[in-house]
N, C-alpha and C positions, 0 to 999 in steps of 0.2 A: 234309325241309328245315326245317320248322317247329321240330322238336325240336332240330335242330342249332343253330338261331338261339337257342333258349332256353338250350341248354348254353353257348353263347357268352356270354350274359348272366351265367350262373352262374360261368363261368371268369373273367370280369372282376372279379366280386365276390370270388371266392376269391383272386385276385392282390392284392387290397387288404386282405387280412385282417390284415396286420401294422400297419396304420394306427393310430396311438395313439388316435384318436377311436373306432375300432371297439372297441378293447380297453376303453376307458372305458365305453362303452354296455354291453358284455358284462358287465363287473363290476357295474355299477349294476343291470342287469336281474336278474342272478343273486342279488345281495344282497337286492333287494326281494322276489324270489320266495321265497327261503329264509325271510325274515322273515315273509312272509304265511303260508306253510305251517306254520311253527313256531307262529305265533300262533293259527292255526286249530286246531292240535293241542291247545294249552293250553286254548283256549276250549271245544272239544268235550269234552275230558276233564273240565273243570269242570262242564259241563252234565250229563254222565253221572253225575258225583258227586252232583249234586242229586237224582237220581232213584234212585240205588242206596244204600240205607241201610248204615250201618257193620255192623250185625248184623241177620240175618234168621233166622227159625225155619222150618226145612224138615222135612217129614214124614220120619221114620226117621233123620234126621241131627241133629235138635235145633237149637241155635243155631250159626249159621255166621258167622264174623267176617271171612272172607277174600274174600267175594264182591266187595266194592268194589275190592280189589286186582286181582282177575281182570278186572273190567270196565275198570279203568284200563289194564292191559297190553293188553287186547284193543283198546282205543281207540287206543293208540300203534301197534300192529301195523296196524290198519286205516288209519290216517293215513299210515303208511309206504308201504303199497300204493298208496293214492290219490296220494301224492306222486310216486311213480314214473310214474304215468299222467299227472298234471297238471303236472309240472315244466316240460316244454317248452311246452305251450300257455300256461301262465301267464307263463313267461319271455317268450314271444313277445308276449303282451299288454302286459307292462311295457315291452318294447323299443319299442312304439309310442309311448310317452311321449317317448322320446329319438330318434325317427326323424329329426328334423331334423339331428342331428349326423351320422348316417350318410349321409343324402341329400346334405348339403352337402359332405361329404368326397368322395363319388362324383362330384358335379357339378364340383367344383373340379379334379379330376384328369382326368375324361373329357369334360366338356362345358364348357370354359372359354368365357367371353364371355356366358353367360346372365345375364339381368337378375336382380337379387336378388329373392327372394320376400318377400312381406309376412309379418309375424309372425302365425301362426295363433293365435287367441284361446285362452288357457289352458283355458277351460271347454270349448271344442270338442275340444281334445286330450284332456282328461280324460274327456269324454263318450264319445268314440270308443274310448279305451283301456278304460274300464270296460265298455262294450258288448262289446268283444272278450273281456275276461276272463269275463264272464257267459256269452257264447255258447260260448267254447271249453270252459269247465268243463262246461256243460250237455250239449253234444254229445258230449264225451269220456266223460262219465258214462253217457250212453245207449249209446255204443259199447262201453263196458266191460261193460255188461249183455248186449249182443247178442253179445259175444265167446263167451259160454257156449253160444250156439245155432248159431253159424256154423262152429265147428270150425276146420279148416285154412284157411278163408277169412278168419280173423280179421286176419292182417297186411294183406290187401287192403282190408278194411273200414277198418282204421286209416289206411292211406295215402290212401284216397279221402276219408274224412271230414276228416282233417287237411289234405289237399291242397286241398280246397274252402275251408277256413277260412283257411289260409295265403295262398292265391291271392287270395281275395276281400278280406281285411282289409289285407294288405300292399300290394296294388295300389291299393286305395282310399286308404290313407294316403299312398302315394307320389304318386299323381295329384292328390290334393286340395291339395297344397302349391301347385301352379301352375294347376290348373283350377277350384278351388273344389269344393264338395260336388256341385252339380248337374252340372258338367262331368265330374267324376270318375265319377259314377254313369253318365252317358251313355257315356263311353269304356269303362268296365268292362262295360257291357251289350253293346256292339258286339263285344267280344273275350272274352266270358265263357268260351267253350270253351277258347281258348288259355290263358287265365289259370288255369282249373281244371287243365289238363294241366301247366302250369308249377308250380303249387302241389303237385300230386301227385308230380312228379319231385323237388320239394324235400322232400316229406314222407318219401320212402323212407329217407334217412339218419337220420330220427328214430328208426328202429329200432336204430341203432348207439349204444351207450352212449358218453358223453363227446363223441362227434362231434355228437350231437343238441343239445348245449348251444350249439353254434356256429350252428345253423340260424336262430335269430331274427335274428342279425346278417347272415348271408349272405342270408336272405330279404329283409330290408329293402333291402340293396344290390342284389340281383338284380332285384327288382321296380322299383327306381328306374331301372335300365338298361332294363327292359322298358317302363316308362312312356314314357321318351324315345324308344324305338324305335317304339312304337305311335303316339305323338303326332307322329312324323315328324321328330324332331330328330336 
């Protein structure tokens, strides 16, 4: 019964995917994500270039002048791999900055008559979004390392880890708009198990290329529905 209700929240979010405000948030989140990952690649390559000399002398080989080029290409390949792993978590984090647009669109269509919410201070929004970025990157990097040790259980680890992150952060952001930070924390604590399960169900499509880019938007909308359901609205 619980999973059927959660799927209902997701179905309502999916039905609103063509909303212009959803598309706007999707494009802005993806644009910022690509810019961040590209900037990180350039910065990391520059740092590597500082420590790899243009010419080195190796035993039996003499002077080698192509080592810096190898290091640069290796840096690009490494960042491409990391980008595949981090694209969705970072996009999800950036989406949190624009969650109000998604939540307002959901509430106008499905919950008419609600009192307008107060404006969340910009610093609070930035703090929560930066926290989400740091946590998602850190946890996914740890999960990436563990993938080499868990073998066929790697997808399950990916879903559970990202399910916890998606559920915790998106529900917190959705609830905080109307409950405040303390109220959102209390509501999330009371329904922690259900939120984690919902986040895990949301994380499964993260394994599907292209579809996974829609998950931040669908997650924000789904957990807005979930918040109103759990809050008794």
